[in-house]
C-alpha positions as CSV (number, residue, x, y, z in Angstrom):
1,M,30.0,-20.2,40.2
2,S,32.3,-17.3,40.0
3,N,32.9,-15.6,36.6
4,K,34.8,-12.4,36.2
5,Y,32.4,-11.3,33.4
6,E,29.2,-12.0,35.5
7,T,28.5,-8.3,36.1
8,R,30.2,-7.0,33.0
9,Y,29.8,-7.3,29.2
10,G,26.1,-7.9,29.2
11,V,24.3,-7.5,25.8
12,T,20.7,-6.6,25.1
13,F,19.2,-8.2,22.0
14,N,15.8,-6.7,21.0
15,G,15.0,-5.9,24.6
16,H,16.2,-9.3,25.9
17,H,19.2,-9.0,28.2
18,S,21.8,-11.8,28.1
19,F,22.0,-12.3,31.8
20,R,18.8,-10.9,33.3
21,D,16.5,-12.7,30.7
22,Y,18.5,-15.7,29.5
23,H,21.0,-16.2,32.4
24,L,23.9,-16.2,30.1
25,L,27.4,-15.4,31.4
26,P,29.8,-13.9,28.8
27,T,33.0,-15.9,28.4
28,S,34.7,-13.0,26.6
29,A,34.0,-9.4,26.0
30,P,31.4,-8.8,23.2
31,M,33.0,-7.6,19.9
32,I,31.4,-5.5,17.2
33,T,34.1,-4.7,14.6
34,P,34.5,-1.3,12.9
35,P,33.0,-1.2,9.4
36,E,35.3,-1.8,6.5
37,V,36.1,1.3,4.4
38,Q,34.8,1.1,0.8
39,T,37.8,2.4,-1.1
40,F,38.2,2.9,-4.8
41,Y,41.7,3.1,-6.3
42,V,42.6,3.3,-10.0
43,N,46.0,2.6,-11.4
44,V,47.1,5.2,-14.0
45,A,49.5,4.2,-16.7
46,G,52.7,6.1,-16.6
47,A,52.1,7.5,-13.1
48,D,53.5,6.4,-9.7
49,G,51.0,4.9,-7.3
50,S,47.3,4.9,-7.8
51,L,44.5,7.5,-8.0
52,D,42.2,7.6,-4.9
53,L,38.6,8.0,-6.1
54,T,37.0,6.9,-2.9
55,E,35.0,10.1,-2.3
56,V,34.6,11.3,-5.9
57,L,31.0,10.1,-6.5
58,T,29.4,11.0,-3.1
59,G,31.8,13.5,-1.6
60,Y,32.2,11.3,1.5
61,V,33.5,7.9,2.6
62,N,31.2,4.9,2.4
63,Y,31.5,2.0,4.7
64,G,30.7,-1.7,4.7
65,D,29.0,-3.8,7.3
66,R,30.1,-4.5,10.9
67,K,30.6,-8.0,12.2
68,G,29.6,-9.0,15.8
69,E,30.4,-12.0,17.9
70,F,29.0,-12.8,21.4
71,N,30.2,-15.9,23.3
72,F,28.2,-17.1,26.4
73,Q,28.0,-19.8,28.9
74,I,24.5,-20.9,29.9
75,Y,24.0,-20.4,33.6
76,G,21.6,-22.7,35.4
77,D,20.6,-26.3,35.9
78,R,21.7,-28.8,33.2
79,S,18.0,-29.8,32.8
80,D,17.3,-26.2,31.6
81,W,20.0,-25.9,29.0
82,Y,17.9,-27.0,26.0
83,N,15.0,-24.8,27.1
84,V,17.2,-21.7,27.4
85,Y,18.9,-22.5,24.0
86,N,15.5,-23.0,22.3
87,E,14.2,-19.8,23.7
88,I,17.2,-17.9,22.4
89,V,16.8,-19.5,19.0
90,H,13.1,-18.6,18.9
91,D,13.7,-15.0,19.9
92,L,16.9,-14.2,18.0
93,H,17.9,-16.6,15.2
94,G,17.7,-14.9,11.8
95,K,15.9,-11.9,13.3
96,R,16.6,-8.2,12.7
97,A,17.7,-6.8,16.0
98,D,18.7,-3.7,17.9
99,V,21.8,-4.6,20.0
100,I,23.0,-2.6,23.0
101,L,26.3,-3.4,24.8
102,D,26.2,-2.7,28.6
103,E,29.7,-1.1,28.3
104,D,28.5,1.3,25.6
105,A,24.8,1.7,26.6
106,Q,24.3,5.2,25.0
107,Y,24.4,3.6,21.5
108,Y,22.8,0.7,19.7
109,Y,23.6,-1.3,16.6
110,K,21.1,-2.5,13.9
111,G,21.6,-5.9,12.2
112,R,20.6,-9.5,11.8
113,L,21.6,-12.3,14.2
114,T,22.6,-15.9,13.9
115,V,22.5,-18.3,16.8
116,G,25.1,-21.1,16.5
117,N,24.9,-24.7,17.6
118,P,25.5,-25.1,21.4
119,T,28.3,-27.1,22.8
120,F,27.4,-29.2,25.8
121,G,30.1,-30.3,28.3
122,K,29.9,-32.2,31.5
123,H,29.4,-29.1,33.6
124,T,28.9,-26.3,31.1
125,A,27.0,-25.3,28.0
126,N,28.3,-22.7,25.6
127,I,26.6,-20.7,22.9
128,K,27.8,-18.3,20.2
129,I,25.6,-15.5,18.7
130,T,26.9,-13.7,15.7
131,G,25.6,-10.7,13.7
132,V,26.0,-8.6,10.7
133,F,25.3,-4.9,11.4
134,S,25.0,-1.7,9.5
135,S,28.1,0.5,9.5
136,N,26.7,3.1,11.9
137,R,26.1,2.9,15.6
138,Y,23.1,4.9,16.6
139,V,22.5,7.2,19.5
140,Q,19.7,6.4,21.9
141,D,17.7,9.6,21.9
142,S,14.4,11.1,23.0
143,Y,13.1,13.1,20.1
144,S,11.4,10.1,18.3
145,G,8.4,10.7,20.5
146,N,9.5,8.5,23.4
147,D,10.5,9.5,26.9
148,W,14.2,10.2,27.3
149,L,16.4,7.3,28.2
150,W,18.2,8.9,31.1
151,N,19.7,5.7,32.5
152,P,22.2,5.1,29.6
153,F,22.7,8.8,28.8
154,D,26.3,9.9,29.0
155,F,26.3,13.4,30.6
156,D,29.9,14.0,29.5
157,N,29.5,13.1,25.8
158,G,25.8,12.9,25.1
159,I,23.7,15.7,23.5
160,A,20.1,15.9,24.5
161,R,17.8,17.1,21.7
162,E,14.3,18.5,22.3
163,Y,12.4,18.2,19.0
164,Y,9.2,16.7,20.3
165,Q,5.9,18.5,19.8
166,I,7.3,22.0,19.4
167,R,4.7,24.7,19.4
168,I,5.1,27.4,16.8
169,R,3.5,30.8,17.1
170,N,4.1,33.0,14.1
171,S,7.8,32.0,13.4
172,K,10.6,30.0,15.0
173,T,14.0,28.9,13.9
174,I,15.4,25.6,15.2
175,T,18.9,24.3,14.8
176,L,19.1,20.6,14.0
177,I,22.3,19.1,15.3
178,G,24.0,16.8,12.7
179,S,26.0,13.7,13.0
180,E,28.1,11.5,10.7
181,I,24.9,9.9,9.3
182,I,23.3,11.7,6.3
183,V,19.6,11.6,6.8
184,C,16.3,13.3,5.7
185,P,14.6,14.5,8.8
186,V,10.9,13.6,9.2
187,F,8.7,16.7,10.1
188,T,5.5,15.6,11.6
189,L,2.7,18.2,11.7
190,D,0.8,17.3,14.8
191,S,-1.7,20.2,14.4
192,G,-2.2,23.6,12.8
193,Y,-0.7,25.0,9.6
194,L,3.0,25.4,9.1
195,S,5.6,26.0,6.4
196,L,9.3,25.2,6.6
197,T,12.1,27.3,5.1
198,T,15.7,26.1,4.9
199,G,18.5,26.6,2.4
200,G,16.5,29.3,0.6
201,N,13.6,26.9,-0.2
202,T,10.1,26.9,1.4
203,Y,8.0,23.7,1.9
204,Q,4.4,23.5,3.0
205,L,3.8,20.9,5.7
206,Q,0.8,18.6,5.4
207,A,-0.8,16.8,8.4
208,G,1.2,13.9,9.5
209,D,4.7,13.0,8.4
210,N,6.6,15.1,5.8
211,I,9.9,14.1,4.2
212,F,11.6,16.5,1.7
213,L,14.4,14.9,-0.3
214,N,16.2,18.2,-0.7
215,V,16.4,18.7,3.1
216,L,19.5,16.7,4.1
217,L,21.1,16.8,7.6
218,T,24.8,15.9,7.5
219,E,27.5,16.3,10.1
220,N,26.9,20.1,9.9
221,N,24.1,21.6,11.8
222,L,21.0,22.7,9.8
223,D,18.8,25.7,10.6
224,V,15.1,25.3,9.8
225,T,12.5,28.1,10.2
226,F,8.8,27.3,10.7
227,T,6.2,29.9,9.9
228,G,2.5,29.8,10.9
229,N,0.8,28.4,14.0
230,G,0.9,24.8,14.9
231,V,2.8,21.9,16.6
232,V,5.6,20.0,14.9
233,T,7.8,17.0,15.9
234,I,11.1,16.4,14.2
235,T,12.5,12.9,14.0
236,Y,15.8,11.5,12.6
237,R,18.5,9.1,13.6
238,I,21.9,10.2,14.7
239,G,25.1,8.3,15.1
240,G,28.3,7.5,13.2
241,V,31.0,4.9,12.6
242,D,33.1,5.9,15.7
């Protein structure tokens, strides 16, 4: 059966690919909407228009959830339709999931999935999967301690970061590249004795994971200086709403 989407618009749900694992053919391009902007306007008596207080409390814009919709046709023998559907329900329905679109494979979305009721026709079976996702899309990156995912890496737009098991001898300054997500980086002391200095403050690292609530990484880069002798790994998510 010919389908113009057969080799396009695949989706990976928690490591399960829509076509390679479930033999699903997309009937339309997968859609994950932009997040809704959380605005805050106040009407002021005697003034024209309204007062925009959207960024007053935090200093930045907050966003709501994304919505996702994925429509598929079950590919295979009619006798297998219920087996495929039940497998998808078992794997995905109500589950938290990382979702990767084949057309945007450098990024992933985090959310919860719902598998709808199937519609069985004479020759086809259709299934809809929907999801509610957090506002950000996250970059697939290497510095969480895993090997770099070179296959989906975009050499034109991607930024490779090397923050895995960095050996410090005496002193070393590292520039952490920020993104739209505001995060507290995790500094994992793998071995040795190290202190961290940034923003005029110094923190002593303990063995294992260290999180300092005053050390925030925003869209601006952050310089951190390690002093001592040891090995450290730095982990944080990057991404944004665009």
